[in-house]
C-alpha positions in Angstrom: 0.6 3.1 -5.1 -0.5 -0.4 -6.1 -2.7 -3.0 -4.4 -1.0 -6.4 -4.7 -3.4 -8.5 -2.6 -6.6 -8.3 -0.6 -9.3 -10.3 1.0 -12.1 -10.4 3.5 -13.5 -12.9 6.1 -16.3 -13.2 8.6 -15.1 -15.1 11.6 -17.8 -16.8 13.6 -17.7 -16.8 17.4 -15.4 -19.5 18.7 -14.0 -20.2 15.2 -10.3 -20.9 14.7 -8.3 -17.8 13.9 -6.6 -17.0 11.7 -8.8 -18.9 9.3 -7.3 -21.5 7.0 -6.2 -20.1 3.7 -3.8 -17.3 4.5 -1.2 -17.3 1.7 2.4 -18.0 2.1 4.1 -15.0 3.8 0.8 -13.9 5.4 0.0 -16.9 7.7 0.6 -16.5 11.4 -0.5 -17.9 14.8 -1.4 -15.9 17.9 1.5 -17.6 19.8 4.2 -16.5 17.3 2.7 -13.4 15.7 4.1 -12.2 12.3 6.4 -9.8 10.6 5.4 -8.6 7.1 7.5 -7.4 4.2 4.8 -4.9 3.0 2.3 -2.5 4.3 -1.2 -3.7 5.0 -4.5 -2.1 6.0 -6.9 -4.4 8.0 -10.4 -3.1 8.8 -12.8 -4.5 11.3 -16.4 -3.8 10.5 -18.2 -6.1 13.0 -17.3 -7.6 16.3 -14.5 -6.9 18.8 -11.0 -8.2 19.4 -7.4 -7.2 20.1 -4.3 -6.1 18.4 -0.7 -6.2 19.7 2.6 -5.1 18.1 6.1 -4.7 19.4 5.5 -0.9 19.4 1.9 -0.5 20.7 1.5 -3.3 23.2 -1.9 -4.8 23.4 -4.8 -2.6 22.2 -8.6 -3.3 22.1 -10.2 -3.4 18.7 -13.9 -2.9 17.9 -16.1 -2.5 14.8 -15.1 0.6 12.9 -11.4 0.2 13.6 -8.5 -0.1 11.1 -5.2 -1.8 12.0 -2.1 -0.5 10.1 0.5 -3.2 9.7 4.0 -1.8 9.0 6.8 -3.7 7.2 9.3 -5.2 9.6 7.2 -4.6 12.8 6.1 -7.7 14.7 2.4 -7.9 15.4 -0.6 -10.1 16.0 -4.4 -9.7 16.2 -7.5 -11.8 16.7 -11.2 -11.5 17.3 -12.9 -12.1 20.6 -13.9 -15.7 20.8 -17.4 -14.7 22.1 -18.2 -12.3 19.2 -16.0 -13.1 16.2 -15.6 -10.3 13.7 -15.7 -9.3 10.1 -12.4 -8.1 8.6 -11.3 -6.7 5.2 -7.7 -6.2 4.2 -5.4 -5.0 1.4 -1.7 -5.1 0.9 0.0 -2.0 -0.7 3.3 -1.3 -2.3 4.6 2.1 -3.5 5.7 5.2 -1.8 2.5 6.7 -0.5 2.6 4.8 2.9 6.3 5.8 3.2 5.3 9.5 2.6 2.6 9.4 5.2 5.0 7.7 7.6 7.7 10.3 7.0 5.2 13.1 7.5 4.1 11.7 10.8 0.5 11.2 9.6 0.7 7.4 10.3 3.2 5.6 12.5 3.7 2.2 14.1 3.1 3.8 17.5 -0.5 4.7 16.3 -1.3 1.6 14.4 -4.9 1.4 15.4 -7.2 4.1 13.8 -10.8 4.7 14.6 -12.8 5.4 11.5 -15.1 8.4 11.2 -17.1 6.9 8.4 -17.2 3.1 8.4 -19.6 2.9 5.4 -17.2 5.0 3.2 -14.3 2.7 4.2 -16.3 -0.4 3.4 -17.4 1.0 0.0 -13.8 1.7 -1.0 -12.6 -1.7 0.2 -15.4 -3.4 -1.7 -14.4 -1.5 -4.9 -10.8 -2.6 -4.5 -11.7 -6.2 -3.9 -14.0 -6.2 -6.9 -11.2 -5.0 -9.1 -8.8 -7.6 -7.6 -11.2 -10.4 -8.6 -11.0 -9.4 -12.2 -8.4 -11.1 -14.5 -5.1 -9.4 -13.9 -3.5 -7.4 -16.7 -0.7 -5.8 -14.7 -1.1 -2.6 -12.8 -4.7 -1.4 -12.6 -4.9 2.4 -12.3 -8.5 2.4 -11.0 -7.5 0.1 -8.1 -4.5 2.4 -7.3 -6.8 5.4 -7.3 -9.3 3.7 -4.9 -6.4 2.8 -2.6 -5.2 6.5 -2.7 -8.7 7.6 -1.6 -8.7 5.1 1.2 -5.3 6.2 2.5 -6.4 9.8 2.2 -9.5 9.0 4.4 -7.3 7.2 6.9 -4.9 10.1 7.0 -7.8 12.5 7.6 -9.2 10.3 10.5 -5.7 10.1 12.0 -5.5 13.9 11.9 -9.0 14.2 13.5 -11.1 14.5 10.3 -9.4 17.5 8.6 -10.1 17.5 4.8 -7.2 17.3 2.4 -6.2 20.8 1.1 -6.5 21.6 -2.6 -2.7 21.4 -2.8 -2.8 17.9 -1.3 -5.4 16.9 -3.9 -3.3 18.3 -6.7 -0.3 16.3 -5.5 -2.4 13.2 -5.2 -3.6 13.7 -8.8 0.0 14.0 -9.9 0.8 10.7 -8.2 -2.0 9.1 -10.1 -0.8 10.4 -13.4 2.6 9.0 -12.8 1.2 5.7 -11.7 -0.9 5.4 -14.8 1.9 6.3 -17.2 4.9 4.3 -15.9 6.2 3.4 -19.4 5.7 6.7 -21.1 5.0 9.5 -18.6 4.3 13.1 -19.7 7.1 15.6 -19.1 7.1 16.9 -15.5 6.1 20.5 -16.5 3.1 18.9 -18.3 2.2 17.0 -15.2 2.3 20.3 -13.2 0.1 21.9 -15.8 -2.4 19.0 -15.6 -2.8 19.5 -11.9 -3.0 23.3 -12.1 0.3 24.2 -10.5 3.3 26.2 -11.7 6.2 23.8 -12.3 8.7 25.2 -9.8 6.0 25.3 -7.1 4.9 21.8 -8.1 8.4 20.3 -7.8 9.0 21.9 -4.4 5.6 20.9 -2.9 5.7 17.4 -4.4 9.1 16.7 -2.8 7.9 18.2 0.5 5.0 15.9 0.6 6.4 12.7 -0.8 10.1 13.0 0.1 11.0 12.5 -3.6 11.3 14.8 -6.6 8.7 13.9 -9.3 11.4 12.2 -11.4 12.7 10.2 -8.5 9.2 9.3 -7.4 8.5 7.9 -10.9 11.7 6.0 -10.8 10.7 4.4 -7.4 7.3 3.5 -8.8 9.0 1.8 -11.8 11.3 -0.1 -9.5 8.5 -1.2 -7.3 6.6 -2.5 -10.3 9.8 -4.3 -11.6 10.1 -6.0 -8.2 6.5 -7.3 -8.4 7.0 -8.5 -12.0 10.2 -10.3 -11.0 8.3 -12.2 -8.3 5.1 -12.9 -10.3 6.1 -13.3 -14.0 8.6 -15.2 -16.0 9.5 -12.1 -18.1 13.1 -11.5 -18.8 15.0 -8.5 -17.3 15.0 -6.9 -20.8 11.3 -7.4 -21.3 10.6 -5.8 -17.9 12.9 -2.9 -18.7 11.1 -2.4 -22.0 7.7 -2.5 -20.4 8.6 0.0 -17.7 10.5 2.5 -19.8 14.0 1.8 -18.7 16.7 2.5 -21.3 18.1 -1.0 -21.1 18.3 -4.1 -18.9 21.6 -2.8 -17.6 19.9 0.5 -16.5 17.1 -1.4 -14.7 19.6 -3.8 -13.0 21.9 -1.0 -11.8 18.9 1.1 -10.5 17.3 -1.9 -8.9 20.5 -2.9 -7.0 21.1 0.7 -5.9 17.5 0.9 -4.5 17.1 -2.5 -3.0 20.6 -3.7 -2.4 20.2 -6.9 -4.5 20.2 -7.5 -8.3 17.0 -8.3 -10.1 18.3 -11.9 -10.6 19.0 -12.2 -6.9 15.6 -10.9 -6.0 13.9 -13.4 -8.4 15.8 -16.3 -6.9 14.8 -15.2 -3.3 11.1 -15.1 -4.2 11.2 -18.6 -5.9 12.4 -20.4 -2.8 
């Protein structure tokens, strides 16, 4: 999992909403709503308002609520004009949200989550935003780890507060290891050993929880990172392939097109429009 954007805002009573400054691809109006291409988490820590999506209909929102915004799902939200609100958000890429969706832990039908511990959520969000404000040097493992903790808490709240099991924690540690070593990951039996699981058991439980074998999961992480680099850097396909541990630019291109249905060059052209 990687955090690619984030922000926060305090909206005064009666103020225009959304506030000026939403980036391209994120701006919307209440009249038209919005459809995103990535997964977002939006928390409301003060005030009240409303959320609406194509799936949920209109739902009341109050302090201590998180709105989960799913790719491809039309939605809109706004604070009550009498109270305003304070919001904090992040945008995520990677397979963790897909895994939670496939497992039924989160869903577009249950896009509004009531937090059990608002202070813990705010602390994690604050840590992520602080990391995002630092000069970027590519993927930041600490930010990814904070996001994993945040998603784990949301999953727990969605399930009614149940704590993650030791096996869940071990799989989450394995995910972090793979995230932190995209270019030169340890062998999968070594990953299993690091998280305290027998290799055959690790492979089976990893796939059951993520939907991917460990090797395919690593491949998807690399492709997600390649997609971000294509949209945000001038690096050549070969340079990106070298940085992410692909055997060649051809290997990256073939894997990218198989996964996303478009070549790396085609993806880069589409993001530059």
